[in-house]
C-alpha positions in Angstrom: 32.0 -8.6 -4.4 34.8 -9.6 -6.8 37.0 -7.2 -8.8 35.3 -7.9 -12.2 34.5 -4.6 -13.9 30.8 -3.8 -14.0 30.9 -1.0 -16.5 28.1 -2.4 -18.8 25.8 -3.1 -15.8 26.3 0.4 -14.3 25.7 2.0 -17.7 22.6 -0.1 -18.4 21.1 0.9 -15.0 22.2 4.5 -15.0 18.7 5.9 -15.6 17.5 4.1 -12.5 20.5 5.1 -10.4 19.5 8.7 -11.3 15.9 8.0 -10.4 17.0 6.7 -7.0 19.2 9.8 -6.5 16.2 12.1 -7.4 14.0 10.3 -4.9 16.7 10.6 -2.1 17.3 14.3 -3.0 13.5 15.0 -2.9 13.2 13.6 0.6 16.2 15.5 1.9 14.8 18.8 0.4 11.5 18.1 2.1 13.2 17.5 5.4 12.1 13.8 5.7 14.1 12.2 8.5 15.4 8.7 8.7 14.8 7.3 12.2 15.9 4.2 14.2 12.4 3.1 15.1 9.3 3.3 13.0 6.9 6.0 14.3 4.1 3.4 14.8 5.9 2.6 18.0 3.9 5.4 19.5 0.7 3.3 18.8 1.8 0.1 20.5 0.3 -0.4 23.9 0.9 -4.1 24.6 2.3 -7.4 23.2 1.5 -8.0 19.6 0.4 -11.5 18.5 0.5 -12.6 14.9 -2.9 -12.0 13.3 -5.0 -14.8 12.1 -5.8 -13.8 8.5 -9.2 -15.5 8.4 -10.4 -12.8 10.8 -9.9 -10.2 8.1 -13.2 -8.6 7.0 -12.6 -9.5 3.3 -12.0 -13.2 4.1 -14.9 -13.2 6.6 -17.2 -12.9 3.6 -16.3 -16.4 2.5 -19.2 -18.7 3.3 -17.1 -21.3 5.1 -15.4 -18.8 7.4 -16.9 -19.2 11.0 -15.5 -15.8 12.0 -17.8 -14.1 9.4 -21.2 -15.4 10.2 -22.4 -12.2 11.8 -20.9 -10.0 9.1 -22.4 -12.1 6.3 -25.8 -12.0 7.9 -25.7 -8.2 8.3 -24.4 -7.8 4.7 -27.2 -9.9 3.2 -29.8 -8.1 5.4 -28.6 -4.6 4.5 -27.7 -5.1 0.8 -29.6 -8.1 -0.5 -26.4 -9.6 -1.9 -24.2 -12.5 -0.7 -20.9 -10.9 -1.3 -19.4 -7.4 -2.0 -17.8 -8.8 -5.2 -21.1 -10.1 -6.6 -21.1 -8.1 -9.9 -24.1 -6.3 -11.3 -25.1 -7.2 -14.9 -23.7 -4.7 -17.4 -27.2 -3.8 -18.5 -27.9 -2.4 -15.0 -25.0 0.1 -15.2 -25.0 3.5 -16.8 -23.5 3.7 -20.2 -20.1 5.2 -19.3 -19.9 2.9 -16.2 -20.1 -0.1 -18.5 -16.9 1.1 -20.1 -15.3 1.8 -16.7 -16.4 -1.7 -15.5 -14.8 -3.3 -18.7 -11.6 -1.3 -17.9 -11.6 -2.5 -14.3 -12.2 -6.1 -15.2 -9.4 -6.1 -17.7 -7.1 -4.4 -15.3 -7.8 -6.9 -12.5 -7.2 -10.0 -14.6 -3.4 -10.1 -14.1 -3.8 -9.9 -10.3 -6.7 -12.4 -10.1 -5.5 -15.1 -12.5 -1.7 -14.8 -12.7 -0.2 -17.3 -10.3 3.2 -18.1 -11.8 5.7 -20.6 -10.5 9.0 -18.9 -9.8 12.1 -19.8 -11.8 14.4 -22.3 -10.0 17.2 -20.9 -7.8 20.6 -21.0 -9.5 22.7 -23.8 -8.2 25.5 -23.0 -5.7 28.1 -23.3 -8.4 26.6 -20.4 -10.2 25.7 -18.2 -7.2 27.1 -14.7 -7.1 28.9 -13.7 -4.0 28.4 -10.2 -2.7 30.6 -8.7 -0.1 29.1 -5.2 -0.3 25.5 -5.4 1.0 24.9 -1.7 0.2 25.8 -2.2 -3.4 23.6 -5.3 -3.9 20.7 -3.6 -2.1 21.0 -0.6 -4.5 21.1 -3.1 -7.4 17.8 -4.7 -6.3 16.2 -1.2 -6.0 17.4 -0.2 -9.5 16.1 -3.4 -11.0 12.8 -2.9 -9.2 12.5 0.6 -10.7 13.4 -0.8 -14.1 10.6 -3.3 -13.9 8.1 -0.6 -13.2 8.0 0.1 -9.5 7.7 3.7 -8.2 9.4 3.1 -4.9 11.6 0.1 -3.8 12.9 -0.1 -0.2 14.2 -2.9 2.0 13.5 -4.0 5.6 14.4 -6.9 7.9 11.2 -8.9 8.1 9.5 -8.6 11.5 7.8 -12.0 12.2 4.9 -10.1 14.0 3.7 -8.9 10.6 3.6 -12.4 9.0 0.1 -13.8 9.3 -0.4 -16.6 11.8 0.1 -20.1 10.3 2.3 -18.7 7.5 5.9 -19.9 7.6 8.5 -17.6 6.1 12.2 -18.2 6.9 13.6 -15.3 4.8 15.1 -12.6 6.9 14.5 -9.7 4.4 11.6 -8.1 2.6 11.9 -6.0 -0.5 8.9 -3.7 -0.5 7.6 -2.4 -3.8 5.1 0.5 -4.1 3.2 1.6 -7.3 1.1 4.6 -7.6 -2.5 4.5 -8.7 -3.4 6.3 -11.9 -4.2 9.8 -10.5 -6.6 10.7 -13.3 -8.7 7.6 -12.4 -8.5 8.0 -8.6 -9.8 11.5 -8.9 -13.0 10.2 -10.4 -13.9 8.3 -7.2 -16.4 6.9 -6.6 -16.6 5.2 -9.9 -15.7 2.1 -11.8 -12.8 4.1 -13.2 -11.3 4.6 -9.8 -11.7 0.9 -9.0 -10.0 0.2 -12.3 -6.9 2.1 -11.0 -6.8 0.0 -7.9 -7.1 -3.2 -10.0 -4.4 -2.0 -12.4 -2.0 -1.4 -9.5 -2.6 -4.9 -8.1 -1.9 -6.5 -11.4 1.3 -4.4 -11.9 2.5 -5.3 -8.5 2.0 -9.0 -9.1 4.1 -8.8 -12.3 6.8 -6.6 -10.8 7.3 -8.8 -7.7 7.2 -12.0 -9.7 10.0 -10.6 -12.0 12.0 -9.4 -9.0 11.7 -12.8 -7.4 13.0 -14.5 -10.6 15.9 -12.0 -10.7 17.0 -12.7 -7.2 16.7 -16.5 -7.8 18.8 -16.1 -10.9 21.6 -14.6 -8.7 21.5 -17.9 -6.6 19.4 -16.9 -3.6 16.0 -18.0 -2.5 13.2 -15.5 -2.9 9.4 -15.4 -3.2 6.8 -12.8 -4.1 4.2 -12.7 -1.3 0.5 -12.4 -1.6 -0.8 -9.4 0.3 -4.2 -8.7 -1.2 -6.9 -9.0 1.4 -9.4 -10.8 -0.8 -6.8 -13.4 -1.9 -4.7 -15.6 0.4 -2.5 -13.0 2.1 0.7 -13.9 3.8 2.0 -10.5 5.0 0.5 -7.5 6.7 1.9 -4.8 4.4 1.2 -1.7 6.4 3.7 -2.2 9.2 6.2 -3.8 6.8 5.9 -0.7 4.5 6.5 1.5 7.6 9.5 -0.6 8.7 11.0 -0.1 5.2 10.5 3.6 5.2 8.0 3.8 2.4 6.0 6.3 4.5 4.2 6.9 7.8 1.0 5.6 9.3 -2.0 7.8 8.4 -5.6 8.2 9.5 -7.0 5.8 6.9 -4.9 3.0 8.3 -2.6 2.9 5.3 1.0 3.9 4.6 1.3 7.5 3.4 4.5 8.5 1.5 5.8 12.0 1.1 5.8 11.5 -2.7 2.4 9.9 -3.4 0.4 10.2 -0.2 -1.8 7.2 0.3 -2.4 6.9 -3.5 -0.4 3.7 -3.9 -0.4 -0.1 -3.2 2.3 -2.2 -1.7 3.6 -5.7 -2.2 6.8 -7.5 -1.1 9.4 -10.1 -2.1 11.0 -12.0 0.7 14.6 -13.3 0.3 17.7 -14.7 2.0 19.9 -12.5 -0.2 22.1 -10.6 2.3 20.8 -7.0 2.1 21.2 -3.7 3.9 17.8 -2.6 5.4 16.6 1.0 5.0 15.6 3.1 8.0 12.0 4.0 8.7 11.1 7.7 8.1 9.4 10.5 10.0 8.0 13.7 8.5 5.4 14.7 11.2 2.4 13.0 9.6 0.6 12.4 12.8 0.3 16.1 13.4 -0.8 16.7 9.9 -3.5 14.0 10.1 -4.7 15.6 13.3 -5.1 19.0 11.5 -6.7 17.5 8.4 -9.4 14.8 8.8 -10.5 15.2 5.1 -10.6 11.4 4.6 -12.9 11.0 7.7 -15.2 13.9 6.6 -15.6 12.6 3.1 -15.9 8.8 3.8 -19.5 8.2 2.9 -19.6 5.0 5.0 -18.3 6.8 8.1 -15.6 4.1 8.4 -12.6 6.5 9.0 -12.4 7.9 12.5 -12.0 11.5 13.5 -10.0 12.9 16.4 -7.1 11.3 18.3 -6.0 7.6 17.9 -7.9 5.4 20.3 -7.5 2.2 22.3 -11.1 1.3 21.4 -11.3 -1.3 18.7 -14.5 -1.0 16.5 -14.7 -4.8 15.9 -12.3 -7.2 17.8 -13.0 -9.9 15.2 -11.3 -8.0 12.4 -8.6 -6.1 14.4 -5.6 -7.0 16.5 -5.3 -5.7 20.0 -2.2 -4.1 21.4 -2.4 -0.8 19.6 -3.7 2.7 20.1 -4.4 4.0 16.6 -6.9 5.2 14.1 -9.1 2.1 13.6 -10.9 1.6 10.2 -14.4 0.0 10.5 -14.1 -2.5 7.7 -17.7 -3.8 8.2 -19.0 -0.3 7.4 -16.9 -0.2 4.2 -18.1 -3.6 2.9 -21.7 -3.0 3.6 -21.7 0.4 2.0 -20.1 -1.0 -1.2 -22.9 -3.6 -1.3 -25.7 -1.0 -0.8 -24.3 1.2 -3.5 -23.1 -1.3 -6.1 -24.0 0.9 -9.1 -21.2 3.3 -8.2 -19.2 1.6 -5.6 -17.7 -1.7 -6.8 -15.1 -1.1 -4.0 -14.4 1.9 -1.8 -13.6 3.7 -5.0 -10.7 5.4 -3.3 -12.7 8.4 -1.9 -10.4 8.6 1.1 -7.5 8.7 -1.4 -9.0 11.2 -3.7 -9.5 13.8 -1.0 -6.0 13.4 0.6 -4.0 16.6 0.2 -0.8 14.5 -0.1 -1.6 13.0 -3.5 -0.9 16.2 -5.5 1.5 16.1 -8.4 5.2 16.5 -7.6 5.9 20.0 -9.0 7.5 23.1 -7.6 4.2 24.6 -6.2 3.0 21.4 -4.6 6.4 20.5 -3.3 6.5 23.8 -1.5 3.2 23.0 0.0 4.5 19.6 1.0 7.4 21.3 2.8 5.0 23.6 4.6 2.8 20.7 5.6 5.8 19.1 7.3 7.5 22.1 8.9 4.7 24.6 9.7 2.8 25.0 13.0 -0.7 23.5 13.4 -2.6 26.6 12.3 -0.8 26.7 9.0 -1.5 23.0 8.4 -5.2 23.7 8.9 -5.0 26.6 6.5 -3.4 24.4 3.9 -6.2 21.8 4.3 -8.9 24.5 3.9 -7.2 25.7 0.7 -7.1 22.2 -0.6 -10.9 21.7 0.1 -11.6 25.1 -1.6 -9.7 24.0 -4.7 -11.5 20.6 -4.9 -14.9 22.3 -4.6 -13.8 24.7 -7.4 -12.7 21.7 -9.6 -16.1 20.0 -9.2 -18.0 23.0 -10.6 
């Protein structure tokens, strides 16, 4: 970059520089390691083809999708409804759930209806030239935090994780994570916990749109990418989040970070702005998930598997071969939501609410996090039992 002084910029973004430094220090204190290859490499057993998004269980519920004929038949037969999103009338809900439903509908509006056209890319004459990729990458992260993100990290975009038929020429992905509202998620299953999910989707849409406009203003092409399963997804965010070092792969099939557990959602901006990718991370999550299984035990649909990762795919229509992993049975999820519409407008985050990793970041729980990473298997199991004991006490 040129020699123009940037004092005002650095001062304006100083709170977010400090936030970045706190995040980096937190991971170092926990003993989170940066690694060359993402830990999902252990799950790959063969060649990976780009996945056809119309095979996703969410999109299979659309009446014109030929892949979903069997799922739609079973769903209608078991639930009496045509779609998992078919809402119940307000008068059929309990009094407080009408309030929760109103909160959820309001929270979801930004995600469902906000489809902005990005700002134009600044002309070549006004483009900023950056020689220091590390500096501009940190700038992007700080601006993302300023816009409301909880975590921002960068990866080189692996074409395997772009859905089949989607053309993205950008080499980099800026991955944004936002935490669900913990007080709402802890009420799962309820319309309030669904409202937390809806809120995170809407915040992600706005943050990534603004980050796209910021990068375009610098003179580089960028685009926020749709990742929501029920929309028109372009990217498979789980492996992209793992590549960027947001977290590791967990039993629920999601990304689990050392800060927020699986209590978060991810979205990405792709760009041709020259950036410095972050490394993936490792903090022994596979061993902890083997000791825990809380999400599997408490999933009312039985959609989360117990035991070791498996080569056996529960439904080849909705899953991509070439992996040995914990496979989530999406059909069981969707049908269970439909059967229990009064309380389960979506999964409600039960597998999130019972995860030991979603605790607040304070001295006590950070000590437990350190133990969860570094202790032998019998200590990990003891920590899980103590967490279950605490949750039972809180429900009384």
